[in-house]
C-alpha positions in Angstrom: 2.9 55.9 58.7 2.5 53.3 55.7 6.0 54.1 54.6 7.4 53.4 58.0 5.7 49.9 58.1 6.9 49.1 54.6 10.4 50.1 55.4 10.3 48.1 58.7 9.1 45.1 56.9 11.9 45.2 54.3 14.6 45.6 56.9 13.1 42.6 58.8 13.2 40.6 55.6 16.7 41.4 54.8 17.8 40.7 58.4 16.2 37.4 58.3 17.8 36.7 55.0 21.1 37.7 56.3 20.8 35.2 59.1 19.7 32.4 56.7 16.4 31.8 58.2 14.6 32.1 55.1 16.6 29.1 53.7 15.9 27.2 57.0 12.1 27.6 56.6 12.4 26.1 53.0 14.4 23.3 54.3 11.9 22.4 57.0 9.1 22.6 54.5 10.8 20.2 52.2 11.7 17.7 54.7 8.2 17.3 55.9 7.1 16.0 52.6 5.7 12.6 53.0 8.0 10.0 51.6 7.3 6.2 51.1 10.0 3.7 50.3 12.4 6.5 49.2 10.1 8.3 46.8 7.9 11.1 47.6 4.1 10.2 47.9 1.7 12.1 45.9 -1.6 13.3 46.7 -4.6 12.1 44.8 -4.8 15.4 43.2 -1.3 15.5 42.1 -1.8 12.0 40.6 -4.8 13.1 38.6 -3.2 16.5 37.6 -0.3 14.5 36.0 -2.8 12.5 33.9 -3.1 9.4 36.1 -5.8 7.8 38.2 -5.4 6.5 41.6 -5.6 2.7 42.1 -6.8 2.2 45.8 -6.8 -1.6 45.4 -3.1 -2.0 45.1 -1.1 -0.4 48.0 2.5 0.5 47.2 5.5 0.8 49.7 3.0 1.2 52.6 1.0 3.9 51.0 -2.7 3.2 50.8 -3.0 3.8 46.9 -0.7 3.8 43.7 -0.9 6.2 40.8 -1.5 4.4 37.5 -0.6 6.2 34.2 0.6 9.8 33.7 3.7 11.5 35.0 3.3 9.6 38.4 3.0 6.2 37.2 3.8 3.7 39.8 4.4 6.2 42.7 2.7 5.8 46.0 -0.5 8.0 46.8 -1.2 9.0 50.4 
């Protein structure tokens, strides 16, 4: 019984890949990433993980904060 379920899952995955639905799901997830002023807005955790700090006193491009320092220096933070 377990083998049948695994086989069915494998066939379903192959069928979806053949239809291009796996790429469509990835494209949808990518297009829903928040963007401010043409640049992707970082989360506070992403800013801090890159070695920066979030400056909430200086909004950038409509975002409530700005990442100062690190790899995301100057990027908007949502």
